[in-house]
Every structure is written in C-alpha cells, then in structure tokens.
C-alpha positions, 0 to 999 in steps of 0.5 A: 217386184211382186206385191204380196200385200195386194188383195189378189195375193190374199187368195193364195197366202191365207189358204197357204197359211191355213194349210201349213198351220193345219199340218203343224196342229195335226202333228200335235194332235196325233201326239196329244189326243191318244194321251187324253183318251181320244182313240178310235178302236177297231171293231163294229162298223169301223173298217180300220184295223188298228187304233187311231187317234180321233178328234183331229177336227180340232186342228182343222177348226183352230187352223181355219179360224186363225187364218180367217181371223188374220184375214178379217183383221187385215181386210178392208171389208166389214163383211169379213168380220161379220162372216167371222162372227157369224161362223164363230159362235155356232162353230164353238158350240158344235165343236164343244159337242164334238170334243165331248162326243169323241171322248164319251160317245153321247146319245144321238138324241142329245146330239140332235138337240144341240144341233137344233140349238146350233141351227137356231143360232144360225137362223138368228144370225142370218137374214133368212127372209126369202121369197120362193117363186115370188111368194114370201116365205113366213118366218116360221117356215123360214126357221123350219127350212133353215133348221132342217138345212143345217141339220141335214148338212151336218149329218151328211158330212158326219155320215160320209166320214167312214173312210180314210181321207173321205170327208176331208177330201170331199170338203176340198172338192166342195169348197173349191166349187163354191169358191169358184162360184163366189169369185165371179159373182161379185160382192162375196169375197169373204165367203170365197176366202173362207172356202179357200181357207177351208180347202187349205186347212183340209188339205193340210189335214189330209196329209195325215188322214189319207190311207193309211190314216194316222188321225181321224176327224171325228165328230168334231171335224165332220160336223164342223165341215158340215156347219161351214158348208151349211152356213156358206150355202145359205149365202149362195141362195138368192133372197128371191129363191130360184131353182138355180141358186138352190141347186148350186150349194146342193150340188157342191156338196152333192156326194155327202148329201146324196149319201144321206138321202140314200141312208134315210130312204134305205133305213125308212124302207127297212123299218117299214119292212121289219119293225124290229130293224134299226131306225133312221139314226142307227148306222149300217154298212151300206153307205156309198163308200162301203159299197164301193169298198166291197167292189174295189177292196182298196180304201185308196181306190175307193176314196179316189172314186168318191173324189171323182164322183164329187168332182162330177157333182161340182162340174154339174153345179158349175155348168148350171152357173155358166148356163144360168143366163143363157141355155139353162134348160139344157143344163137342167136336162143334163142334170136330170139325166145325171141324177137318173143315172146316179140313182140307177148305178148307186142306189141299187140297195134302196131300189131293192128295198123299195121293190120289196116294200111294194111287193109286200104291199101287194101281198098284204094290203094292210102293209101297203096301206101307207103307200095308198094314204100318201096319194092325196098328198102326192096329188096335191103336190103335183097339182101345185107343180102343174099350176106353177108350170102353167102360170110360168109358161103363160104369164112368166111368173108363178102366180099368186095364192089367190089364183092358186086357190081358185084352181086347186080347190075345185080339183082337190075337192072333186078328187076327194069326193069322187072316191078315187082314194078308196081305190087300192092303186097297187091293184088297180085295173084299167077302168080305174085309170080311165076313170081317174083320167076323166076326173082329172080332166073334168076337175081341171076344166071346172077349176079353169072355168072358175078361175076365168069367172073370178080372176080373169080380169085381174089376171089380164091387168096384172100379167097382160095376158089375153084370152088365147094365152089364158086358154093355152095355160088352161090346156097346159094345166089340164094336160100336166095334171093328167100326165103327172098324176096318172103317171105316178100311179103307173110308176107303181106298176112299173116298180112292181114289174121292173124293179123287183124282177131286175133288182131281186135277181141281183140279190139272189144266189148265183146257183139258182135254176136256169129256166127256159119257157116254152110258149110266149102267150098269156100263160107265160105272162101270168107265170112271170108275174107270179114268179117275181111279184108274189111271195114264194118259198125257196130260191127263185128260178132265173129265166134265160129266155123263151121259145115259141113255135110261132115264127113271127116271135123269133128274135123278138122280146116277149115280156122282157125276155128274148125269144130264141126260136121254136122247139125244133131249135131246142138242141142249138138253143141248149148249146148256146144257152144252157138251162136246168128246167123247161116250163111249158106254158102253152094252153093246148096239149100236143102228145107228140110235142110233149113226148119230144120235149120229155125225151130231150129233157131226159137225155140232158137231165133237165127238169120238165114242168107244165103250167096248169091254170084252172079251177076246181069245184069244191063238193060240199057234203051235207052233214 
C-alpha cells in the first residue's frame, strides 16, 4: 500500500494541492476582478486586442502561501516555518503595492521606494554575512548588494511580463531548475518544496494565462514571482561566495535577468545619444519577447521560444552544478561561449545603439568624453582581476587586502601620473598603444618588486610559496595587465570598425545602392572607414565586394570584403553579383582603363565614380 504521508510524497502532494487551488482561485479572479476595476485595456505598449482582467497574481499568492502553510504545519523541520515567516512579511507588503498599482497605476518612484523597503526587510530577515574570495564583506556593502539584488530580480520579472503566459511559464522553468539544485544539495528541503509549490501554482495559473489569455498576472503577480526568486536565490549562495554559487541563481532566472540587463544597456545608450529620449524607467517595445514576436508574428510560438531559451539557461546552471567538483573549467568555457552567442544573436539593438554611441564619440569628442572618463575605473577593475588570477594560480587563494594594495598602488599611481588618461583613446595611434604597453610592464615590475621587498616573507609563511612560484605569479600578473588593459582599448576600435559596419547595415533601407569598389589599396580602406564610421547625410551604399587587377588578391578578402577578380572579369562579376555603382579607388590614372570602365557602366546604366584624396592650397588675399 502506498504511504501518501511519507516525506517523499510531500514533494508531489503539496505542489499538486497548490496547482488545484491556483486553478480555483484564478477562476474566481476572472469573475470578480473586472467588477472591481482591475482591467487591462488594449493600446499603448500593450499587444492584446481585448480588455483582460489583471491582478491575477492574487490567486498565485494565496495558493502559494496556503500550500506552503500546510507544508510548514505538517513538516517536522523548523526551517520550513522560518522560511514561511521570511517570505510572508515582504510578500504581503509587495502584494499590497501590486494590488494598488494594478488599480491606480502608481508612479515609478513610489513603487521603487516601496521595493527598497521590501529589500531592507529581506536583508534584516536573512543572515547576509558573506565572504567573497576569502575577503569579508562589510555590512553596508552586504546591504547594498542585497537591496540591488532584490530590486533587479523584482523588475526583471515585471519587465518580462509582456506576453501571454510568458512570466508564469518562465517561473515554472526557473522554479524547476532551482528545485533540482536544492534536492541533491541536502539541508534545503524547505526551499526545494517552496520552489515546487511555486511551480505548481504557476502551472495552475498558466491554464488561463496562456494565449489567448483570460487573465494577467499584473504587477501583483510578476513582482511576487521576482521576490520569491530573489529571496530563494540568496539561499543558494554559499556564505563563502564563489563564482559557481553566484551563477546558479542567476542562470536559473536567466531569461528575465538577461532581458533587464539588455533594457538598462539599451535605454542608457539611447539616453546618451538623445537627451530628450525616455529614461531607464520608461518602457519600450524592444524586449526579447517583442523582437521574437515581430519575427514569428504569433504569441504562442514566441512564448514557446522564450521557454526554450529559459530551458537553455537552466541547463547551463545544472551543468555548472554537476561539474562544480570535477571539470568546472569546461563548464565555464561552455557558459562563456553561450553568453557570447546569446549576445550576438539577441542583443542586436543594444549593439547597434552602442556602435552609434561610439561613432558619435568619434565625430564629437565632447560626447565621447564619457567613454574616456571611465577608462581609469575599467583599468583599476582589470588590475584587480589580474591580481586575483595571479594569486589564485600561485597560492590557491585570492590573497588579502595588504598584498593587493602593495601591487595595485604603484601601478595605479604610475598610470595616473603618466598622462595616459589624457589620450583620447577613441582616436589613439599605434604609438599610444606601445607607450601604454611599456607603462603597464614597468608598473607591474615595480609593483611586484615592492611586493617582494615588503611582503615576500609573510607570503612564504602564509601560503607556503617559494621564489620560483612568486616569480611565476609576477609574470602572470604583468602579462594579464597588458593583455586586459590594452585589449580593452583595442575593443573600442573593433567596435568602431565591425559593430557599426555590420549592425548599421542591418538597420538601413533594403533599397540602398549596391557598390563595387575597383582597387583594394589604402584608398579603399580610407573610403570604407569614411563610409561606415563617419556621419553622412542620406542613405549609405552597400558594398558588395572589390575587384583588383592584382592576381594575388583574387579570391581573397580585403578589409572584410571578397575580391571577385580583375576588371577583365567585370561582365561575369556583374551577372553573378549585380551592382548599381562602381567606385574607382586606384591612385594611378589609366585613360584606357577608365574608358573601358565608363563604356561598361554606360551600357549597364551603372554610376561610375572616382575617389580623389588630396589637398588644396588656400590662396590668402591681402586686404
């Protein structure tokens, strides 16, 4: 006979009870909420076509706490009742805010103030004493990080709730992932149960929230989901914070978090480009689900694709979980590749806005001054990364504050006094990069020498290292400083050359002129830089390729474009790759060659132009 009262069956019965209760309460909300004025009307940024009741998060909240309360009453674990108390107070306050907001449309500043109060309650209710890489985190920094964590997760689920069934479906995926993390971890049975109950209640609500939705979560439900994941995510982070323990909750709620990061990135760039545009708190229609919806044109397909992306993030979290005690480096490499692919495929709008920001900085240095001002902070952060990496590879720890100051101080002081921050790095030359490299090497050597004189004996006793290991760590520290800091500057030029050229073309009209360049020399490079990196009026041309009479270049790529062949193959090239304009960038003037090109262009109705680069003497007249 099956014993339904055994602890194992509780992981099935309580979520099932929450699911059934959520279905009943949601049906009640569908009937009652419109009579109370909780109706989401179409228009504005909303994509639904008919009035739909909102505030259905009330059903999710009541079903969740009812099921969790029954579990806490019957559970022999005192931690279950502590978890219920820890969740109930902030959820009640946030739920009250959501109920009023769904009815009255409160101002964003007021909502943010209440969210900060909720985050403070979370911090007081939890033991948030952490150590990062062995360094104790002061209480005020712990408070700031906790408040920031809670507010970001709250608004992540609030922003993602813009499509039928999206927030509730992603909550099921995230809750399932975190439950899988808690179950084998041991000692986290109440947290695992809370995640399973949350998944059950969201599943019951999804029955009426999936397209075509009969009810919406509203701010009441979306912020509640964010709060539960924020509090539970803090439980997954070890007291001695490691990269793996921090990444697990981040990846479990990866889609909402990725979307809110993109929103901050996108709106900040637009604000810098246009001071009259909306701020970070103002909504737009460039969220992930909006972009996918424009491509699929179906809410059901879009929601399923977002669920699939959420499953991908959850799979990455579980991969790190299972590899954390073995080949963790492989998991980090796969995660890094996945993040780069996700940014390339899903962050096209943000990359384009960043490319425009960099281009405007190139055109008007005062606008690009902000990018130049952040370089010291970026450099100091990268020096810290180099220090932690060198210490970890040498000593197996992250070092301590005294050792860090011995290495950081001389290098940071040398960079500040050398004048390197008076260089406008958006227009830096090769000499500036060579000088920066030498400064970094010199500063690193001075820092390591000072560390050897002041702290070597202490390090040898604390970490049991010898002179050979110290020298090896110094080499790693110096090499990383050069690679990271110089690489960060080079990334700007890469963004100028690649981002704007590729991404700007994707945002141009499809009927722009198709341009073929004759000549793959230095003048060709000057023209390409001018075409894609300078401010020009009118539509830009689309370069289809290059032709050059040098047979060595045939079949190769020059400046990122294919070389089809020479001028003798112009007819065959035109048949395979039609073009509207031919631009001659060769330096020499061959009358016979120009006559042939002119005849070909006249015959095919093609515009023929020649790039002229030179100088003109200005004659000053005496007055």
